NUDRENBA-505875 format. One record per atom (N, C-alpha, C): x, y, z. Coordinates in steps of 0.02 Angstrom, whole numbers, plus 32768, in hexadecimal, padded with zeros to 4 digits. Each point is the difference from the previous one (the first is absolute). Layout:
<rs>
XYZ ...
</rs>
This chain:
<rs>
33C45F250AB6 7FB98006800C 7FD77FE37FC7 801B7FFE7FC5 7FDC7FE87FC5 7FF57FB48003 80297FDC8025 7FFC7FB88002 7FBD7FE68015 7FDF8020802F 7FC07FE78017 7FC880097FCD 800C80287FCD 7FCE80097FCB 800C7FD27FC5 80397FE07FFF 80137FD77FC7 80027FB78015 7FE17FD57FDB 80027FB9800C 80127FDC7FC0 80367FDA8001 80177FDB7FC6 8007802B7FC1 801D803B8007 800B802B7FC6 7FC180247FE8 7FCD80028029 7FC180217FED 7FED80328035 7FDE80347FEC 7FE2802E802F 7FBA7FE6800D 7FF27FF4803E 7FC07FE28013 7FC780337FF8 7FC97FE97FE4 7FC7802B7FF1 7FE78024803E 80017FDF8039 7FE7801E803E 8028803E8014 803F80037FEC 802B80388014 7FF6803E7FD4 7FD87FFB7FCC 7FFA80377FD1 7FCD80348014 7FD07FEF8029 7FCA802E8011 801A8042801D 80337FFD802B 8019803E801F 8029802A7FD0 80127FE67FC6 802680277FCF 7FD2802C7FD5 7FC17FF18000 7FD280247FD4 7FDD80378026 8005803D7FE6 7FDC8038801D 7FD980217FC8 7FC680188010 7FD880217FCE 7FD87FD07FD5 80027FC08011 7FD87FCF7FDB 7FCA7FE4802D 7FC67FF77FE6 7FCB7FE08025 7FF77FBB7FE1 801D7FCE8020 7FFC7FBC7FE5 7FEA7FD08037 7FDB7FCD7FEC 7FF07FCD8032 803F7FD6800C 800D7FF0803E 803B7FD98012 7FEE7FB67FFD 80297FDA7FDD 7FF57FB97FF7 7FF77FDE8044 7FCB7FD88005 7FF57FD9803B 7FDF80268039 7FF780417FFB 7FE280268036 7FB880127FEE 7FF780247FC8 7FBE80187FEE 7FE57FDE7FC1 802C7FE07FDB 7FED7FEB7FBD 80297FC47FEC 7FE27FCE7FE4 80237FC77FE4 7FF680027FB5 803680077FDB 7FFA80067FB7 7FE97FBE7FE1 7FD980037FCA 7FED7FC37FDD 803F7FDC7FE8 7FFF7FBD8003 803C7FD97FEF 8017800C7FB9 7FD280037FD0 8015800B7FBB 802080457FF6 7FE580318022 801C80447FFD 804580028020 80087FDD8037 80407FFC8022 80347FDE7FD3 7FEB7FCC7FDC 802E7FDE7FD1 8016802E7FC8 7FD380297FE6 8011802F7FCB 803380338019 7FF5801B803B 802F8030801D 80437FDF800F 7FFE7FC38019 803E7FDC800E 80287FF67FC0 7FE07FED7FC9 80237FF87FC0 801D80427FE9 7FDB8037800A 801A80417FED 803F80128027 7FFD7FF68042 803A80118029 803C7FD37FEF 7FF47FC27FF0 80377FD37FEC 801E80177FBE 7FD680167FD2 801A801A7FC0 8029803F800B 7FEA802C802D 8025803E800E 80427FF28024 80027FCA8027 803F7FEE8022 80377FF07FCE 7FED7FEC7FC4 80307FEE7FCC 8012803B7FD4 7FE4803A800C 800E803C7FD7 803580298023 803E7FF67FED 803980208020 7FFD804C7FFD 7FDE801B7FCE 7FFC80497FF9 7FE38020803E 7FDA7FDB8027 7FE0801C803B 802F8006803C 80397FDE7FFF 80288000803E 804C7FFF7FF9 801B7FF27FC6 804A7FFE7FFC 801D80468008 803E80058017 801E80438008 800180257FBD 7FF680418004 7FFB80297FC4 803C7FFB7FD2 803C7FFA801C 803B7FFE7FD6 80057FC07FD6 7FD77FCE8010 7FFF7FC27FD9 7FCB80007FC9 7FD780347FFE 7FCB80037FCE 801A80147FBB 7FE37FE07FCE 800E80117FBA 7FC080207FE6 800280417FF1 7FC280257FF1 7FD37FDF7FCB 801B7FE67FCA 7FD57FE17FCD 7FDD7FC2801C 80227FDA8029 7FE27FC5801F 7FCC80148035 800C80378021 7FCF80198031 7FBE800E7FDD 800380237FC9 7FC480127FDB 7FDB7FC17FE9 80247FCF7FE7 7FE17FC27FEA 7FE07FDC803B 80227FFE8038 7FE57FDE803B 7FC18022801A 800080438001 7FC580248017 7FC57FF37FD1 800D7FFA7FC0 7FCA7FEF7FD1 7FE47FBB800E 802C7FD18010 7FEA7FBC8011 7FD780008041 801780278030 7FDA8004803F 7FBB801C7FF3 7FFB80337FD5 7FBE801C7FEF 7FD47FCB7FE2 801B7FD57FD5 7FD97FC97FE2 7FE87FCF8035 802C7FF08030 7FED7FD38037 7FC7801F8029 80058041800D 7FCC80228027 7FBE80037FDB 8003800A7FBE 7FC380007FD8 7FDE7FBC8002 80277FCB7FF8 7FE57FBC8003 7FE37FF28045 802280178034 7FE77FF58045 7FBE8025800B 7FFC803D7FE7 7FC28027800A 7FC57FDF7FDC 800E7FDE7FC9 7FCB7FDC7FDC 7FEA7FC18024 802D7FE28027 7FF07FC48027 7FD8800F803E 800C803B801E 7FE080108040 7FB6800C7FF7 7FD87FE8802F 7FB8800B7FFC 7FEE804A800B 7FC780157FE6 7FE98044800B 7FF9800C804B 8014803A8016 7FFA80118046 80387FE4802B 80327FE27FE2 80387FE48026 802580378025 80177FF1803C 802680308027 8044800E7FE0 80177FD37FD4 804380077FE2 8000802D7FC2 7FC6800C7FE3 7FFD80247FC0 801F80458004 7FF480248035 801C80448006 804C80007FFF 801F7FD38025 80497FFC8001 801C7FEB7FBD 7FE07FD07FE0 80177FE87FBE 7FFB80397FCD 7FCA80258002 7FF880397FD1 80338037800F 800C800D8040 803180348012 80467FED7FE8 80127FC08007 80437FEB7FE8 800380027FB4 7FCA7FEE7FDF 800080047FB7 800480497FE8 7FDF802D8023 800580477FF0 80478019800B 80227FE88034 80458013800C 802D7FE97FC7 7FF27FC57FE5 80267FE77FC6 7FF5802E7FC4 7FC180117FF3 7FF2802D7FC8 802380438009 7FFE801B803D 80208040800E 804B7FFB7FF3 80207FC98016 80477FF77FF5 80107FFC7FB6 7FD77FDC7FDB 800E7FF57FB9 7FEE803B7FD3 7FCD80278013 7FE480337FD3 801180488011 8007800F803F 800980478012 804880167FF6 8009803F7FEC 804480197FF7 802580028043 80417FF67FFD 80297FFF803C 801080478017 800980078040 8017803F801C 8047800B7FE7 8010803D7FED 804380107FE8 802880208039 803C7FE88009 802E801A8032 803C801E7FDC 7FF480317FD8 8035801D7FD7 803580258028 7FF08016803D 803080278027 802B7FD4802E 7FFD7FBE7FF7 802D7FD58027 804780087FE8 802E7FFF802E 804780047FEF 80117FC27FD6 802980087FCC 80127FC77FD5 801D7FC58027 801F800D8039 801C7FCA8028 7FCA7FCE8016 7FC38018800A 7FCA7FD58018 7FDA7FDE7FC8 8011800E7FC2 7FDF7FE07FC8 80267FC17FED 7FDC7FCC7FEE 80207FC07FF1 802B80047FC1 80387FDE8001 802C80007FC6 7FE17FDB7FC5 7FD47FCE800E 7FE17FDA7FCA 7FC480237FE2 7FEB80378020 7FC480227FEB 800A80217FBB 7FDA7FE87FCF 8006801B7FBD 7FC5802C7FEE 7FC87FF58022 7FC480287FF3 7FE280158042 7FE1803B8002 7FE38018803E 7FCA7FD2801C 7FDF7FD97FD4 7FCA7FD68019 80187FCA8030 80427FF18000 801B7FCF802F 802A80218035 7FF2803E800F 802580248033 7FDD7FFE8043 800D80318029 7FE480028044 7FB47FFD8001 7FDF801F7FCF 7FB77FFE7FFD 7FE57FBA7FF7 80247FD77FDA 7FEC7FBB7FF6 80007FDA8042 803580098027 80057FDC803F 7FD3801C8036 7FF080407FFB 7FCE801E802D 7FBC7FE07FF2 7FEF7FF97FC0 7FC07FE07FED 7FFF7FB78017 80387FDE7FFA 80037FBA8017 7FF67FFC804C 801C80308025 7FF580028048 7FB7800C8012 7FDF802B7FDA 7FB9800D800B 7FD77FC17FF2 80127FDC7FCA 7FDE7FC27FF0 80087FCD8038 803D7FF88018 800D7FD18037 7FDA8013803F 7FFD80408010 7FDC8016803C 7FB57FF07FFB 7FE4800D7FC6 7FB97FF17FF5 7FF47FB58007 802A7FD87FE0 7FF87FB88005 80097FE88047 8031801A8023 800C7FEB8045 7FC38009802C 7FE080397FFA 7FC5800E8029 7FC77FD07FEF 7FF47FF57FC0 7FC87FD57FEC 800F7FB6800B 803F7FEC7FF9 80117FBB800F 7FF77FF2804A 80138030802B 7FF67FF88048 7FB67FFB8010 7FD7802A7FE0 7FB87FFE800C 7FE37FBD7FEB 80137FE77FC5 7FE67FC07FE8 80167FC7802D 804080008013 801B7FCA802A 7FDC80008044 7FF3803B801A 7FDE80058040 7FB77FEB7FFB 7FDE80187FCC 7FB97FEF7FF7 7FF57FB67FF6 802C7FE07FDA 7FF67FBA7FED 802B7FCF8027 802680188030 80287FD4802B 80367FDB7FDA 802380237FD3 80337FE17FD6 8044801C8014 802F7FD3800E 804480158010 802380187FC1 802F802E8008 8025801E7FC8 80497FEC8005 801C7FE97FC8 80477FED7FFF 802C803C8013 80387FF1801D 802C8033801C 801780347FCD 80117FEA7FC2 801780307FCE 7FCA80337FEF 7FC47FE87FF3 7FC9802D7FF0 7FED802C803C 800A7FE5803C 7FF08026803D 802B803E8007 803780057FDA 802A803C8002 7FDA803F7FEE 7FCB7FFA7FD8 7FDC803C7FEA 7FC2800D802B 7FF37FD78031 7FC6800C802C 800D803D802B 7FCB80208017 800A803A802C 802A7FEC803C 802A802E8018 802C7FEF8038 7FD97FF78041 801E7FDC802D 7FE27FF88042 8011803D802B 7FDC800A8036 800E8036802E 803D7FF0802B 80127FBF8002 803A7FEB8027 803F80137FDB 802E80218020 803E80127FDD 803C7FFA802B 
</rs>
């Protein structure tokens, strides 16, 4: 069923509208045509995020120190993007929400799962900060990004590469 939503390794922007619930966004080509310069800024942002593996690679392949560095770089990209966007841009809210998610991931203390059976704790885990709470926070970051990337792609009519599309909200088709 997923094949009709994917074209040439991309999730088509038109297919994203039904994945978003609880958002009030103008749908590209129906009610609102985004300014070309604003659309280019959002397109550059999404292309930059497509190259950030921290957003979509399987958790067991993540290296915690590299994750933290990558999230810091993403925050820098989002800050630069927010400075490029014109005042009143429809994209500003999503960019700010993703930047706030980066700050939350980097700054807030992790949930502690001290009562997990030792069998479920990673053998490489040397400090609690890289334990289950770390990966729970990474999942929250990915979920926030997925929702806002879907909203931006839908608003601005931008297709999303298949790897990054892994974090988009699921379809109702199953």
